C-alpha positions in Angstrom: 52.6 17.3 39.2 49.6 15.1 38.5 48.9 14.1 35.0 45.3 14.4 33.7 44.0 12.6 30.7 42.9 15.0 28.0 39.2 15.4 27.5 37.5 16.4 24.3 34.5 18.6 25.1 31.3 17.3 23.6 29.2 20.2 21.9 26.1 18.1 21.3 24.9 16.3 24.4 21.8 14.3 24.8 22.9 12.7 28.1 25.6 14.0 30.5 28.1 11.7 32.1 29.1 12.1 35.7 32.3 14.0 34.9 30.5 16.5 32.7 27.6 17.1 35.1 30.0 17.5 38.1 32.2 19.8 36.2 29.3 22.0 35.1 27.8 22.1 38.5 31.1 23.1 40.1 31.7 25.9 37.5 28.2 27.1 38.1 28.7 27.3 41.8 32.0 29.2 41.3 30.4 31.7 39.0 27.4 32.1 41.3 29.7 32.7 44.3 31.6 35.4 42.4 28.4 37.1 41.5 27.0 36.9 45.0 30.2 38.3 46.4 30.2 41.2 43.9 26.5 41.9 44.6 27.0 41.9 48.4 29.7 44.6 48.1 27.5 46.7 45.8 24.2 46.4 47.7 23.1 49.4 49.8 20.0 47.6 51.3 21.0 45.8 54.5 18.6 42.9 53.9 19.7 42.4 50.3 23.3 42.7 51.3 22.8 40.0 54.0 21.1 37.8 51.5 23.9 38.0 49.0 26.5 37.4 51.7 24.7 34.2 52.9 24.2 33.0 49.3 28.0 33.5 48.7 28.8 31.3 51.8 26.4 28.6 50.7 27.9 28.6 47.2 31.4 28.3 48.8 30.2 25.3 50.9 28.6 23.6 48.0 31.5 24.1 45.7 33.8 22.5 48.3 31.5 19.6 48.7 31.3 19.2 44.9 35.1 19.3 44.8 35.4 16.6 47.4 32.9 14.5 45.5 34.9 14.9 42.3 38.2 13.9 44.0 36.4 10.9 45.6 35.2 9.7 42.1 38.7 10.3 40.5 37.4 13.1 38.3 40.0 15.5 39.6 43.1 15.0 41.7 
């Protein structure tokens, strides 16, 4: 099992470092993806349903790209 160094969250941030920005973006993409998936299953309008399905797939692709970036930068293993 990989060992990760502990990180103390900063609550007052005037400037984000790369790790904080990448983590925030990845978490935002994950949340957006969940919401798009949920909305797609609930939508009755075919056009709206299709939009949410497409947005879900884009969120998934961007989240994977972000994960790869974070691995490459050594932010996560």
